[in-house]
C-alpha positions as CSV (number, residue, x, y, z in Angstrom):
1,X,137.3,20.2,205.1
2,X,133.8,21.0,206.6
3,X,132.1,24.4,206.9
4,X,129.3,25.0,208.8
5,X,125.8,25.4,207.3
6,X,125.7,28.8,209.1
7,X,128.7,30.0,207.5
8,X,127.4,28.6,204.0
9,X,124.1,30.6,204.5
10,X,126.3,33.7,205.6
11,X,128.6,33.6,202.4
12,X,125.5,33.1,200.3
13,X,123.9,36.2,201.3
14,X,127.1,38.4,201.5
15,X,128.9,37.4,198.0
16,X,128.2,39.0,194.7
17,X,125.5,36.5,193.0
18,X,125.7,36.5,189.4
19,X,122.7,34.2,187.5
20,X,124.5,32.3,184.8
21,X,121.3,31.1,183.3
22,X,118.6,33.5,182.0
23,X,116.4,33.4,178.9
24,X,115.3,36.3,177.5
25,X,112.9,37.1,174.3
26,X,111.1,39.6,172.9
27,X,107.1,39.9,173.1
28,X,105.7,38.7,169.9
29,X,104.7,42.3,169.0
30,X,108.1,43.4,169.7
31,X,109.6,40.6,167.4
32,X,107.2,41.2,164.9
33,X,108.1,45.0,164.5
34,X,112.1,44.5,164.4
35,X,113.4,41.1,165.2
36,X,115.0,39.2,162.5
37,X,114.3,35.7,163.8
38,X,110.7,35.8,164.7
39,X,108.8,33.1,163.1
40,X,108.2,33.3,159.2
41,X,110.6,36.3,158.8
42,X,114.0,36.0,156.9
43,X,117.2,37.1,159.2
44,X,118.2,40.6,158.3
45,X,121.4,41.0,160.2
46,X,124.7,39.6,159.3
47,X,124.9,35.9,160.7
48,X,128.9,36.0,161.7
49,X,130.0,35.5,164.9
50,X,132.3,38.5,165.1
51,X,129.1,40.7,164.5
52,X,127.3,39.1,167.5
53,X,130.2,39.7,170.0
54,X,130.2,43.3,168.9
55,X,126.8,43.5,170.0
56,X,127.7,42.0,173.6
57,X,126.6,38.4,172.9
58,X,129.0,36.6,174.8
59,X,128.5,32.5,174.2
60,X,126.7,30.2,172.0
61,X,124.7,27.1,172.8
62,X,124.8,23.6,171.3
63,X,121.6,21.5,171.7
64,X,122.7,18.1,169.9
65,X,118.9,17.3,169.9
66,X,118.2,19.8,167.3
67,X,120.8,18.8,164.9
68,X,119.4,17.1,161.7
69,X,118.7,13.5,162.2
70,X,121.6,11.3,161.9
71,X,124.0,14.2,162.3
72,X,126.3,14.9,165.2
73,X,128.0,17.9,166.8
74,X,131.0,16.9,165.3
75,X,130.0,17.3,161.7
76,X,131.4,20.0,159.7
77,X,129.1,22.7,160.6
78,X,129.6,21.8,164.3
79,X,133.4,21.7,164.0
80,X,133.3,24.9,162.1
81,X,131.1,27.0,164.9
82,X,133.0,25.3,167.8
83,X,136.4,26.4,166.4
84,X,135.1,29.5,165.6
85,X,133.9,30.0,169.0
86,X,136.9,29.1,170.4
87,X,139.0,31.9,168.2
88,X,136.6,34.4,169.5
89,X,136.6,33.5,173.2
90,X,132.9,32.7,173.3
91,X,132.1,29.6,175.5
92,X,129.7,27.1,174.1
93,X,127.2,25.9,176.4
94,X,126.2,22.1,175.6
95,X,122.5,21.2,176.6
96,X,122.2,17.5,176.5
97,X,118.5,17.2,177.1
98,X,118.3,13.5,176.2
99,X,121.1,12.8,178.4
100,X,125.2,12.8,178.7
101,X,125.4,9.3,177.6
102,X,124.0,9.6,174.2
103,X,126.7,12.5,173.6
104,X,129.7,11.7,175.5
105,X,131.9,10.4,172.5
106,X,130.8,13.7,170.4
107,X,131.9,16.1,173.4
108,X,135.1,14.1,174.1
109,X,136.3,14.6,170.7
110,X,135.4,18.1,170.4
111,X,137.4,18.6,173.7
112,X,140.5,17.0,172.5
113,X,140.6,18.6,169.0
114,X,139.5,22.2,169.9
115,X,141.1,22.8,173.5
116,X,140.9,26.5,173.1
117,X,137.1,26.4,173.3
118,X,135.5,26.7,176.6
119,X,132.5,24.5,177.4
120,X,129.9,25.1,179.7
121,X,127.7,21.9,180.5
122,X,124.0,23.2,181.0
123,X,122.0,21.8,183.9
124,X,124.5,19.6,185.2
125,X,124.8,17.6,181.8
126,X,120.8,16.6,183.0
127,X,122.2,14.1,185.5
128,X,119.6,12.9,187.9
129,X,120.8,11.2,191.3
130,X,121.7,7.9,190.0
131,X,119.4,5.1,190.9
132,X,121.0,2.0,188.9
133,X,123.9,1.1,187.3
134,X,123.2,3.2,183.8
135,X,122.9,6.1,185.3
136,X,125.7,5.8,187.6
137,X,127.9,5.1,184.4
138,X,126.3,8.1,182.8
139,X,127.1,10.4,185.8
140,X,130.7,9.1,186.0
141,X,131.3,10.1,182.5
142,X,130.0,13.4,183.1
143,X,132.3,13.6,185.8
144,X,135.4,12.3,183.9
145,X,135.0,15.2,181.8
146,X,136.6,17.1,184.5
147,X,140.0,16.1,183.0
148,X,139.5,18.7,180.5
149,X,140.5,22.0,182.1
150,X,138.4,24.1,179.8
151,X,135.0,22.3,180.8
152,X,132.4,24.2,183.4
153,X,129.2,23.2,184.8
154,X,126.1,24.9,185.2
155,X,124.4,23.8,188.7
156,X,121.4,25.2,187.3
157,X,117.6,24.4,186.9
158,X,117.6,22.2,190.2
159,X,113.9,21.3,189.5
160,X,115.2,19.3,186.0
161,X,117.7,17.4,187.9
162,X,115.9,16.8,191.1
163,X,113.8,13.6,191.7
164,X,112.6,15.4,194.9
165,X,110.3,18.5,195.2
166,X,111.5,22.1,196.3
167,X,114.0,22.4,197.8
168,X,115.6,19.8,195.7
169,X,117.8,18.6,198.5
170,X,118.5,15.4,196.8
171,X,121.0,17.4,194.6
172,X,123.2,17.9,197.3
173,X,125.1,14.7,196.6
174,X,125.5,15.4,193.1
175,X,127.1,18.9,193.8
176,X,129.5,17.6,196.2
177,X,130.6,14.9,193.6
178,X,130.9,17.7,191.1
179,X,133.0,19.9,193.3
180,X,135.1,17.1,194.4
181,X,136.0,16.5,190.4
182,X,135.8,19.9,188.9
183,X,136.4,22.6,191.5
184,X,134.1,25.0,192.8
185,X,136.1,27.5,190.4
186,X,134.4,25.8,187.4
187,X,130.9,25.8,188.6
188,X,128.4,28.3,188.5
189,X,124.9,28.7,189.3
190,X,121.9,29.5,187.2
191,X,118.1,29.8,187.8
192,X,116.9,28.8,184.3
193,X,114.5,31.7,184.3
194,X,111.9,32.1,183.3
195,X,111.2,28.4,183.4
196,X,112.1,28.4,187.1
197,X,109.1,30.7,188.1
198,X,106.1,28.5,188.0
199,X,108.4,25.9,189.8
200,X,109.5,27.6,192.9
201,X,109.9,31.1,192.0
202,X,113.1,33.2,191.0
203,X,114.1,33.8,195.0
204,X,113.2,30.2,195.5
205,X,115.8,29.1,193.0
206,X,118.6,30.7,195.0
207,X,117.4,29.9,198.4
208,X,117.6,26.4,197.3
209,X,121.3,27.0,196.7
210,X,121.7,27.8,200.2
211,X,119.7,24.9,201.6
212,X,121.4,22.5,199.4
213,X,125.0,23.4,200.1
214,X,124.1,23.6,203.7
215,X,123.7,19.8,203.7
216,X,127.2,19.1,202.4
217,X,130.7,20.3,203.0
218,X,130.9,23.7,201.1
219,X,133.4,26.2,201.9
220,X,132.0,29.7,202.0
221,X,135.0,30.5,199.4
222,X,133.6,27.6,197.3
223,X,129.9,29.1,197.7
224,X,131.2,32.5,196.4
225,X,132.6,31.0,193.4
226,X,129.7,28.9,192.4
227,X,127.1,32.0,193.1
228,X,129.3,34.5,191.1
229,X,133.0,34.3,191.0
230,X,133.2,31.4,188.2
231,X,130.7,33.3,185.8
232,X,132.7,36.5,186.3
233,X,135.9,35.3,185.9
234,X,134.8,33.4,182.9
235,X,133.1,36.4,181.2
236,X,135.5,39.2,182.2
237,X,133.8,42.5,181.8
238,X,130.4,41.3,181.1
239,X,128.8,42.2,184.7
240,X,129.3,45.4,186.1
241,X,128.3,46.1,189.7
242,X,125.4,48.6,189.9
């Protein structure tokens, strides 16, 4: 059922908003003085995931394009990391920068073999509004992953998945189909800060969501899930209200 755009905007302004996609780095000087992964320095911290979780890290990311040439996410190392993440309750974000079509079989295999590991598909799996059969097939394969209940979606970095200028209105139909397949309680907004700053600014990124959802039938309660409830539930205890 449809909800008015006025109600959508009201919900967007009144619900607790949590950004699920922030990138934070040390400055070069800070990194040089004490951060173990600064280029040219050997790590000095333990590399096990248990230690990272003790230090409040809450998720890991797989970027299949960074795997060694000819290797897949389903190789021995990938499987070991993926399984361990599930044991520790750490979701795995998957960023398919080259398109979901290249990696759909690997993702499906990981979903089937490790159902206890939560997956978050970054940036709507880099699916732009389809303009041909091949793109529609890729988008449909992304939607088909909703059959795995452990798969979540980030409606994030709209400037990366839109074919239009701000406020990225063409992503409305993408979002509508994702809501229909995944449900709002498996979708989370993310800004892609700091990369979003030169595109539309941080505030603009959040305002774009209100604009886009005002164009489609999004219930205010669904918007609350997208803007904060989903990520708060998935990462329980990670966000504390000021």
